[in-house]
C-alpha positions as CSV (number, residue, x, y, z in Angstrom):
1,X,-13.6,74.9,-76.2
2,X,-10.9,72.6,-77.3
3,X,-9.1,73.0,-80.7
4,X,-10.4,69.7,-82.1
5,X,-14.0,70.8,-81.6
6,X,-13.3,74.2,-83.1
7,X,-11.8,72.5,-86.2
8,X,-14.8,70.2,-86.6
9,X,-17.4,73.0,-86.4
10,X,-18.8,74.1,-89.7
11,X,-17.8,77.6,-90.9
12,X,-20.3,80.3,-90.1
13,X,-22.1,82.0,-93.0
14,X,-20.7,85.4,-94.0
15,X,-22.1,88.4,-92.1
16,X,-25.0,90.0,-93.9
17,X,-24.8,93.8,-94.0
18,X,-28.0,95.4,-92.8
19,X,-28.9,99.0,-93.1
20,X,-29.3,101.0,-89.9
21,X,-32.8,102.0,-88.8
22,X,-32.0,105.7,-88.6
23,X,-34.4,108.1,-90.3
24,X,-33.4,111.5,-91.5
25,X,-35.2,113.2,-88.6
26,X,-33.3,111.1,-86.0
27,X,-30.1,111.8,-87.9
28,X,-30.8,115.6,-87.8
29,X,-31.6,115.5,-84.0
30,X,-28.4,113.5,-83.3
31,X,-26.3,115.9,-85.4
32,X,-27.7,118.9,-83.4
33,X,-26.9,117.1,-80.1
34,X,-23.4,116.4,-81.3
35,X,-22.9,120.1,-82.1
36,X,-24.2,121.1,-78.7
37,X,-21.9,118.6,-76.9
38,X,-18.6,120.5,-77.1
39,X,-16.4,122.3,-74.6
40,X,-16.9,126.0,-74.0
41,X,-14.5,128.2,-75.9
42,X,-11.8,129.8,-73.7
43,X,-12.6,133.3,-74.9
44,X,-16.1,133.0,-73.4
45,X,-14.5,132.4,-70.0
46,X,-12.5,135.6,-70.4
47,X,-15.5,137.6,-71.7
48,X,-17.9,136.5,-68.9
49,X,-15.2,136.8,-66.2
50,X,-15.2,133.0,-65.6
51,X,-18.9,132.9,-64.6
52,X,-20.8,130.5,-66.7
53,X,-24.5,130.0,-65.9
54,X,-26.3,126.8,-66.9
55,X,-30.0,127.0,-67.7
56,X,-31.6,123.7,-66.7
57,X,-34.4,123.8,-69.3
58,X,-34.6,121.3,-72.1
59,X,-34.9,123.1,-75.4
60,X,-35.5,121.0,-78.5
């Protein structure tokens, strides 16, 4: 786009702020997943002698 065409274009309307479509239930679920998604503390590695088992079951 050349500069002359950009100058001739009408200004765009200001952005309208819209609320997010996030319900409280979804927000709670996302907060729980954020808490779960964190590194394992170093003291657990020492306590379990560096053997960490992962249980592959989805728990809600």
